[in-house]
C-alpha positions in Angstrom: 19.8 73.4 102.6 18.1 75.7 105.2 16.4 74.3 107.9 14.3 76.2 110.3 14.0 75.8 113.9 10.9 74.4 114.2 11.6 71.5 111.3 14.9 71.2 113.3 12.9 70.1 116.4 10.2 67.9 114.3 13.0 66.2 112.8 14.9 64.9 116.5 10.8 63.1 116.8 11.7 60.8 113.4 14.5 58.2 113.5 14.7 58.1 109.8 16.1 54.4 109.7 13.1 53.4 111.1 9.8 52.3 109.1 6.9 53.0 111.1 3.7 50.9 111.4 1.3 53.2 109.6 -1.0 54.3 112.7 2.4 55.1 114.6 3.5 57.1 111.3 -0.1 59.6 112.0 0.0 60.1 115.2 4.0 61.2 114.8 3.4 63.3 112.0 0.2 65.4 113.9 3.3 66.2 116.9 5.8 66.8 114.1 3.4 69.6 112.3 4.6 72.9 114.1 3.1 75.3 111.4 0.7 78.6 112.4 -1.2 77.1 109.4 -3.1 73.8 108.5 -0.3 71.6 107.0 -1.4 69.6 104.3 -0.5 65.9 104.4 1.0 64.0 101.6 2.2 60.6 100.8 4.4 59.6 98.4 5.1 55.9 97.6 7.7 54.8 95.6 6.9 51.8 93.1 8.9 49.0 91.5 7.6 49.5 88.1 8.5 51.3 85.3 6.5 54.2 83.5 8.2 54.6 80.5 6.4 51.0 79.5 2.6 51.4 78.8 1.7 47.8 80.6 4.0 49.2 83.6 1.2 52.3 84.1 0.0 53.0 87.9 -3.0 55.4 87.4 -6.5 55.4 89.2 -8.9 57.7 90.9 -10.2 57.5 94.4 -12.9 59.3 97.0 -10.9 59.5 100.5 -13.8 58.8 102.9 -12.8 62.1 104.7 -11.7 64.0 101.7 -8.9 66.4 100.9 -9.6 69.4 103.3 -9.1 71.4 100.2 -12.0 72.9 98.1 -11.3 71.8 94.6 -13.0 74.5 91.8 -14.4 71.6 88.8 -14.8 72.9 84.6 -16.9 71.1 83.0 -16.7 70.7 79.5 -20.3 70.0 78.1 -23.2 71.4 75.8 -25.3 74.2 76.4 -28.5 72.2 76.9 -26.4 70.5 80.3 -24.7 73.5 81.5 -27.5 74.6 84.7 -27.3 71.0 85.6 -23.8 70.8 85.8 -24.2 74.5 88.0 -26.8 73.0 90.3 -24.2 70.3 90.9 -21.8 71.8 92.1 -19.1 72.8 88.7 -17.7 76.2 89.2 -17.7 76.8 85.5 -19.7 74.8 82.5 -19.3 75.2 79.3 -18.0 74.3 75.6 -15.9 76.0 72.7 -15.9 79.5 74.8 -14.1 77.7 78.0 -11.7 75.9 75.6 -11.1 79.2 73.6 -10.6 80.8 77.1 -7.9 78.6 78.5 -6.2 78.6 74.8 -5.9 82.7 73.9 -5.6 83.7 78.0 -4.1 80.7 79.6 -7.0 80.6 81.8 -6.4 77.6 84.4 -8.4 79.0 87.4 -9.6 75.3 88.2 -8.2 71.7 89.5 -9.7 69.5 87.7 -11.8 69.2 84.7 -14.4 66.7 83.4 -15.6 66.3 80.2 -18.8 64.3 78.2 -18.0 62.1 75.9 -19.7 63.9 73.5 -17.4 66.9 74.0 -14.2 64.8 73.6 -13.6 66.6 69.8 -13.2 69.7 71.6 -11.3 69.0 74.6 -8.9 66.9 72.7 -7.6 69.9 70.8 -6.2 71.2 74.5 -4.2 67.7 75.2 -0.9 69.7 75.1 -1.9 72.5 77.6 -3.8 70.6 80.0 -1.9 67.2 79.8 1.4 69.0 81.3 -0.8 70.0 83.9 -2.2 67.2 84.6 -5.7 68.7 84.3 -7.0 66.3 81.1 -10.2 65.0 81.6 -9.4 60.8 81.3 -12.2 58.1 81.2 -9.7 56.3 83.6 -9.8 58.8 85.9 -13.8 58.8 85.9 -13.3 62.6 84.5 -15.1 61.6 81.2 -18.1 60.8 81.8 -22.4 60.9 80.8 -22.7 61.3 84.6 -21.7 64.6 84.9 -23.4 65.9 88.1 -22.0 62.4 89.9 -19.0 63.4 88.9 -18.5 66.6 90.3 -20.2 65.7 93.6 -17.6 62.9 93.9 -14.7 65.3 93.5 -16.5 68.1 95.4 -16.1 65.2 98.4 -12.5 64.4 98.4 -12.0 62.2 94.8 -8.3 62.2 93.8 -6.4 61.2 91.0 -3.1 59.3 91.4 -0.7 58.4 88.6 3.0 57.6 88.4 5.4 60.4 87.5 8.4 59.7 85.3 10.3 58.2 88.6 7.7 56.3 89.1 6.5 58.2 92.4 2.7 58.7 93.0 2.4 61.6 95.0 -1.4 62.4 96.3 -2.6 64.3 99.1 -4.7 62.6 101.7 -5.7 65.4 104.4 -5.0 68.2 107.0 -2.9 68.1 110.2 -6.3 68.9 111.6 -7.9 65.8 110.2 -6.2 63.8 113.2 -4.6 60.4 113.3 -7.5 58.4 112.7 -9.1 60.1 109.8 -5.6 60.5 108.4 -5.0 56.7 109.0 -8.5 55.8 107.1 -7.6 57.8 104.3 -3.7 56.1 104.0 -6.0 53.0 103.9 -7.9 53.7 101.0 -5.3 55.1 98.6 -2.6 52.7 99.6 -5.2 49.6 98.8 -6.4 51.3 95.7 -2.7 51.2 94.8 -2.1 47.9 95.6 -5.5 47.0 93.7 -3.9 48.8 90.5 -0.6 46.4 90.5 0.0 46.1 86.6 0.0 42.4 85.9 3.9 43.1 84.2 5.3 44.9 87.6 7.7 42.4 88.4 9.2 42.0 92.1 8.8 44.3 94.9 5.7 46.2 94.2 5.8 49.1 96.7 9.2 50.1 97.4 8.8 52.8 100.0 6.2 54.7 101.1 6.6 58.5 103.1 4.1 60.8 104.5 4.8 64.3 105.3 2.8 67.1 106.7 3.7 70.7 104.3 6.4 72.2 106.9 7.3 68.7 108.7 9.8 65.8 108.0 9.3 63.1 106.1 8.2 59.4 108.2 8.7 56.1 106.3 6.0 53.9 106.5 6.0 49.9 106.8 3.3 49.9 103.8 3.2 45.6 104.3 0.9 46.7 107.3 -1.5 48.9 105.7 -4.5 47.2 107.1 
């Protein structure tokens, strides 16, 4: 794989055989991010569970202390009488059947998060096949199916993220931008890793966190010793 000059220079600063203490890892990450734009910082956590089993799913949502650094577009499925309430709360789009039809007929996905009131799930449920694969399907577990729409919108705008296992038993989540600096990245990391640990399924056996890696958009991966997360 071709690697640019900046990546190669940054990679020299990282010892791939070492699991860094979290604080040391984020100090290092801010030094290895050399792109001309404000890179996103991601966390990748491999868990010792099997996502094929329902009793070993790990999924939830958390509001990061400092947000993600990205403004997220919010769509809300609600009854007509609540549309203005949602728009006033900061939703980018709000509506019912007309939005569902737009998604189905126009393949329209100009939003990052979908929220729904419980009384709209008969409409939203029919979109499962198109929203599900994109990770956009509202769910009670993620707090995106709720009667308290204004609060849900505010949380997303404040930096609420959803974490969930992929098919390879890895959780991938953004935890901020390089410009946040090591302190804020550390606080966001701590909030997320703590939530993942608390979500450990009772059916999980053996070592729960198998590996934990952070990286900026264009930078090298840095291994974190997640046992020292707090």
